[in-house]
C-alpha positions in Angstrom: 111.4 95.2 278.0 110.0 92.4 276.1 110.0 88.5 276.7 112.8 87.4 273.9 111.7 83.6 275.0 108.3 82.8 276.4 106.6 79.7 277.0 102.6 79.0 277.7 101.3 76.0 279.3 104.6 73.8 277.7 104.2 70.4 278.3 106.1 67.4 277.1 105.3 63.5 277.4 108.0 61.4 276.6 106.3 58.2 274.5 102.8 59.5 274.6 100.4 57.0 274.2 102.9 54.1 274.9 102.5 52.1 278.3 106.0 54.0 279.7 105.0 57.2 279.0 106.6 59.9 280.9 105.5 63.6 281.5 108.9 65.6 281.5 107.4 69.0 281.7 104.0 69.8 283.3 102.3 73.1 282.1 105.3 75.5 282.3 104.7 79.2 281.7 107.8 81.6 282.0 108.6 84.6 280.0 112.7 85.5 279.7 113.6 89.4 278.8 116.1 90.3 276.1 119.5 90.7 277.5 119.2 88.9 280.7 121.3 86.4 282.4 119.1 83.5 283.7 120.1 80.5 285.6 118.2 77.0 285.8 118.6 74.8 288.8 116.8 71.7 289.6 117.4 68.0 290.9 117.9 65.7 288.6 114.7 64.8 286.6 113.0 68.1 287.6 112.7 69.3 283.6 115.8 71.4 283.0 117.1 69.6 280.2 114.2 69.0 278.6 113.0 72.6 279.1 116.1 74.4 277.2 115.9 71.8 274.1 112.4 73.5 273.3 114.0 77.0 272.9 115.4 76.3 269.5 113.3 73.6 268.7 115.1 70.2 269.1 112.0 68.9 270.7 108.8 69.8 269.9 105.8 70.3 272.6 103.6 67.9 273.4 101.0 70.8 274.0 101.7 74.5 274.7 103.7 76.9 272.9 107.1 78.2 272.7 107.3 81.8 271.5 111.4 83.2 270.7 111.6 86.9 269.6 107.3 87.0 269.7 107.3 84.3 267.2 105.6 80.8 267.5 108.4 78.7 266.7 106.3 75.7 265.5 103.7 77.7 263.8 105.7 76.7 260.4 107.8 73.8 260.8 109.6 74.5 257.6 111.2 77.5 259.5 112.7 76.0 262.4 116.2 76.1 261.3 115.7 79.9 261.6 115.5 78.9 265.2 118.6 77.1 265.6 120.3 80.1 264.4 118.7 82.6 266.8 119.2 80.4 269.7 122.5 78.6 270.4 122.7 75.6 272.4 125.6 74.3 274.1 124.9 70.6 275.4 127.0 69.2 278.4 130.5 67.9 277.3 130.2 69.6 273.8 133.9 68.7 273.3 132.2 65.3 272.0 130.8 67.0 268.8 134.4 68.5 267.5 135.1 66.9 264.5 137.0 68.9 261.8 140.5 68.8 261.3 141.8 72.3 262.9 140.1 74.9 265.4 139.5 77.4 262.9 137.3 75.2 260.7 135.5 73.6 264.1 134.4 77.1 264.9 133.7 78.1 261.3 131.4 75.0 260.9 128.1 76.9 261.9 128.6 80.4 260.2 129.3 78.4 257.1 125.9 76.7 257.5 124.5 79.7 257.5 125.8 80.8 254.0 128.1 83.2 255.0 130.8 84.6 253.1 134.4 83.7 253.5 135.1 86.9 254.8 132.6 87.2 257.6 133.1 83.4 258.6 137.0 84.5 259.6 135.7 87.3 261.3 133.3 85.5 263.2 135.9 82.9 264.2 138.3 85.8 265.0 135.9 87.1 267.7 134.8 83.9 268.7 138.3 82.7 269.5 138.8 85.6 271.5 135.7 85.7 273.6 136.8 81.9 274.5 140.4 83.2 275.0 141.9 80.8 272.3 145.3 82.3 271.4 145.8 82.7 267.4 148.3 80.1 267.6 145.6 77.1 268.0 143.6 78.2 265.1 145.8 75.8 262.9 146.2 72.9 265.0 143.8 69.8 265.7 141.2 70.2 268.3 142.1 66.8 269.6 145.3 68.1 270.5 144.4 70.3 273.1 143.2 69.5 276.8 139.5 69.0 278.0 139.1 72.7 279.0 140.8 73.9 275.8 138.5 71.7 273.5 135.6 72.8 275.7 136.4 76.6 274.7 136.5 75.5 271.2 133.2 74.1 270.9 131.5 77.0 272.7 133.2 78.9 270.3 131.8 77.5 267.5 128.5 78.5 268.9 129.1 82.4 269.5 130.5 82.2 266.2 126.8 82.2 265.0 126.1 85.3 267.0 122.9 83.6 268.4 120.6 86.4 270.3 120.7 83.5 272.5 122.9 81.5 274.2 121.9 78.3 276.4 124.6 76.5 278.2 123.4 72.9 279.8 126.6 72.7 282.4 129.4 74.3 280.3 131.4 73.5 283.3 130.8 70.3 284.1 134.1 67.7 284.6 136.5 71.1 284.9 138.8 71.5 287.4 138.2 74.6 289.4 140.5 76.9 287.4 138.9 75.8 283.9 135.6 76.3 285.3 135.9 79.9 286.4 137.4 80.6 283.1 134.8 78.9 281.1 132.2 80.9 283.1 133.8 84.4 283.5 134.6 84.1 279.7 130.4 83.4 279.2 129.6 86.6 281.2 132.0 88.6 279.7 130.3 87.9 276.5 127.0 88.5 277.8 128.1 91.8 279.3 129.9 93.3 276.2 127.1 91.6 273.4 123.6 91.9 275.5 123.0 88.3 274.6 120.4 86.7 276.6 121.8 83.7 278.4 120.1 80.8 279.9 122.5 78.8 282.0 121.9 75.2 283.2 123.9 74.8 286.6 124.1 71.7 289.8 126.5 74.6 291.2 125.0 77.0 293.4 127.9 79.4 293.6 128.0 79.6 289.7 124.2 80.7 289.4 124.9 83.1 292.4 127.6 84.3 290.9 126.7 85.0 287.5 122.8 84.9 287.1 120.0 87.6 287.3 117.2 86.0 287.7 116.8 81.9 288.7 114.5 79.8 287.4 113.8 76.8 289.7 112.6 73.4 288.4 111.1 70.9 290.9 108.7 67.7 289.5 108.6 69.1 286.2 107.2 72.4 287.4 108.5 75.6 288.1 108.7 76.3 291.5 110.6 79.5 291.8 111.1 81.9 289.0 112.8 85.3 290.6 115.8 87.5 291.1 118.6 85.6 292.5 118.6 87.2 295.7 114.8 86.5 296.2 115.6 83.0 295.3 118.4 82.3 297.6 116.6 84.1 300.3 114.4 81.4 300.4 117.4 79.1 301.3 114.9 76.4 303.3 112.6 76.4 300.5 115.3 75.3 298.0 116.8 72.8 301.0 113.1 71.1 301.2 113.9 70.5 297.3 116.9 68.7 297.3 119.0 71.6 296.5 121.9 73.0 298.0 122.8 76.5 298.5 126.2 78.4 298.3 128.2 77.8 301.2 128.0 81.2 302.3 124.4 81.2 302.4 125.1 78.1 304.6 127.2 79.6 306.8 124.9 82.5 307.6 121.8 80.3 308.3 123.9 78.7 310.7 124.7 81.6 312.1 121.4 82.9 312.4 120.6 79.3 314.3 123.2 80.2 316.6 121.2 83.1 317.7 122.6 86.0 315.7 120.2 88.5 314.2 121.3 88.5 311.0 119.6 88.4 307.4 120.2 85.2 305.5 119.4 86.3 302.0 123.5 86.2 301.3 124.4 84.3 298.4 127.9 85.8 297.3 130.9 86.5 299.3 131.2 90.1 298.5 127.3 90.6 299.5 128.5 89.1 302.5 131.1 91.3 303.4 128.5 94.1 302.8 125.7 92.7 305.1 129.0 92.3 308.0 129.8 95.7 307.6 126.4 97.2 307.7 125.6 94.9 310.8 128.8 96.3 312.4 128.0 99.7 312.0 124.7 99.2 313.3 126.0 98.2 316.2 128.7 101.1 316.4 131.6 98.6 316.0 133.0 100.6 312.9 
């Protein structure tokens, strides 16, 4: 499968040439395949947010290249707008960017900027609202009358309505209660599965990454520390802890069981996987 996002020796320096110049990314080489769900983790200052804002050209590399759909996005700076429709980026607390008088108009803002006709805009608004769990009676209401979680869904729907081939989300569930968090992330996963859209999710929650991602990119000190399947990354729990990251609670339990002398694999990162491992162990011992 071809890479839909590729970086070659991507480096970004804030304030280059100034006394306080800071390297935020250092020689990043990654490939993300079309249709993947990739989780991105790393401690504060590791370069996560700087990396993802290169994917649609908000930031320009200091050196190196970023390819989207096989094209160098900065080969012709005049065409960078095309990539901003191709790669939809949802920032932290996107509800702060809501400004229209109704929910429908806010969701329609991106598609309207794409120059689509009104019938297609209406269709996209309806589809995006449905994916985000927004009922029809919300469409005529002011987004500022809604709860925090509902506003978040309106903001995400506005990005989905542009039908990007790549959806990049920076902590989309930040600040939400557990129910709101699960709602947002499960809707994003459903959108991914039903449309085949490539999803890149930045999160501090190891449980969320473990539950939803196919592969995990681990950033550390502005470099790539690991980039592998979710199972292989969380199998290296001691290494993650060395990097100052947490691991899913279920992984911590299995690590503790191992420390207590139980011969058990610790590459466990979700509850269903843990149950299967316990059942396998029980069968080996003849308990089942």
